[in-house]
N, C-alpha and C positions, 0 to 999 in steps of 0.2 A: 668273704673278700676284707681286704686290708682296710682301713679307714683311709677312704678315696682321697676325702678333702685335704688329710694330714697328707698322704703322699703327694699329691699335685703341689701343696705349699714346699714338701721338699724337693720336687723336680725343678719346680719353677726358680726354689733359690739356687739349686745346684748348678740350672742350666742357662738359665739367665732366660728362658721362654717364658711367656707369659702364663700366670696361674690359672687363668680361665682357659686357655688352651687344653694345657695339661688336666683340667679337670675333666673337661669334655671326652677327652682322650679317655682317660680312666675309666670315666663312665660309660662310655659306649663298649670298651672292652670289657669294663664288668661285666656287661649284658652277655657280649659273646662269648665271655671265660668258659661258662655253663657249658655251651655249645663246641666250645674249642676242647673241651675236657682238660682245661687250666685250670690246676687248684691253686690257692692261694698263695702256698709259697713260692709257686712257680710264677703265678701273677707278679707278685713282689719283686722277685729277683729280675723279671722280665723289664719290667718298670723301671728299677734301678739301674739296669744296663742298656738303657735307650738313653740317646742324647737329645731327642726331639719328642714333641707328643706325636709328628707324622712319623717317624720310624715306631715308635711302640703301637699307632694303629694300624701301621704295614703288618707287623708280625703278628698282631693277634686277628686281623683279618686274616692272613697266610694261613695260621693256625685254624681257623675257623675252617676256611675252605679245604683244608688239608683233613679235617675231621669229618666234614660232608662227604669227600671222595673215598675216604677209606674207616668207615666208622666204627671197623672192628680193630683197626689196626693201632699201634701204640699213637699217642697224642704226638703233636708237631715240636712240644717243648720239649718233650723226652728225646725223641730224635735229634734235635738240635743240640740238646744239653750231652749227649753221647757224643758226637762229634766233636764238642769243644772240650771235654774231656781229653780226649785223644788227639787233641791239636797244641800246638805252642801258642794259640791265640784264645784270647778273652770272649766271654760272652759278648761284649759290646763291641768287640773286632769281627764277630761276624754278624752281627746284627748291622752292620755298617755295611760291610760286604752285602747282605742281603739286599740293604736299599739300594747301593747302586748297581745290582743284578737287575733290580724291578726296576729302575731308571733306564738302563740299557735295554732289556724288553721293550720297556714302554717308547723309546726311540725307535724302536724297529717294527712297531707294531706287532708285536708277539706278547704272546702269553705261557705260560709253563706251570707245572705243577711244582709244589714245594717240595715234594722229594727228588725230583729230577735236579732241581736248582741245589738241593742241598747235597746231593751227591757230587755234584762239578765244583760246588765250593770246596767240597772234603778233598778232593783233586789237586784243589789248587793250593789247600793248606798244605798236603802232603808234599806239594813242589817247593815249598820253603827251604826244606834241606838241601837244594841245590844251588843256594845262595849263600855267600860266605858272611852276609849281613842278613837278618832276616827281614824282607821287606813288609809291608802292610799288607793283609789281608785283601784289600780294596784293589792294592797294586798288583797284585801277583792274580786275581779275579781281571782286571781289564788287560794285563797281559797274556792272559790265557785266551778270551775270548776274541784276542785278534790271532792268534797262534791256531787255538783248537775252537774252531768256531761251535758254538753252544747248537745242537741237534734241534732243527725244526721239529 
């Protein structure tokens, strides 16, 4: 794993979040990374793309849960990276959209698996082509959730 303390300092300076909050999130993430099959380079990419320690924790926990549900399948980060590569949005945009999605689910007292959420976000990303000016992925998600409800 990368130097957690150095990465926490970098993220604290870059985001304005507390160093200890980043250190805690990255340390817990380091523990879960092995179970989530999240390698060293992907761990660092994920951390660099997250805007807050909470986002980082959310994604590592989602990858960990995905790995438990699909132990023989590809890891969650790889699935996410494939969608990012096929879309006009950056990794940070997708992470922010996942955070918005999880918050929406929580407000509805619902839960969902990583892959169904990823598929729904992929549809949101594809719908960007229907706009003359590309909206934020979180805006597309909110619009889609109102128009095409996420299945129960």
